[in-house]
Steps between C-alpha positions, in 0.01 A plus 500: 500500500629846405610744769473874455779723630501870579810682375554848641756780489554455126682759297264706285714390204428128554284344229284186519762319291772603748286375787438167325873454429581570866271218619554238226823356652292382799228318307220528250336844492128458428420873484662832568345846532613848598246731657473822302371841607177577312570872472867502395540154344819452705579201716392535862811312615343163576358199325405134527668185375324164499729199534390150388547337842526594865854356513614727216334798666673425831835472322445834320405673826811365672731611219346832397357662814745780584706447183598817316358528147537823301636671811201407718475230771198289404224402737372155403238306694187295446216720381210548740139507386372844409318669785151639454501875477209736549330574172526843339398826655688720736390358829274654753413850414570833653399678183133537565247761579514825680378833377790675340340838485328684237589741233853449382688690765350845452211620708246708324333753724138584454 
């Protein structure tokens, strides 16, 4: 069964091919993905690698966690399931109601 690994502290210059080549010496890489920023299209500095077996994943963690790649010490560990996050919106409020006054800042006198 495949094991998914989190890979953090990646150089912004690292490509998915670079990431795959880094992990291939430790076993069969099933999939590899860098997480990209939606606004800029740049790497966010982390990604995920899926190894074919738990033994290969353990070997990759042991060899690569803390190893310097492209001038950065990698963080490699088993990926945790994604946590549920609150959906949309801006939370509780604080923007509501209240009379803000009347006539645009200038008082007309009658």
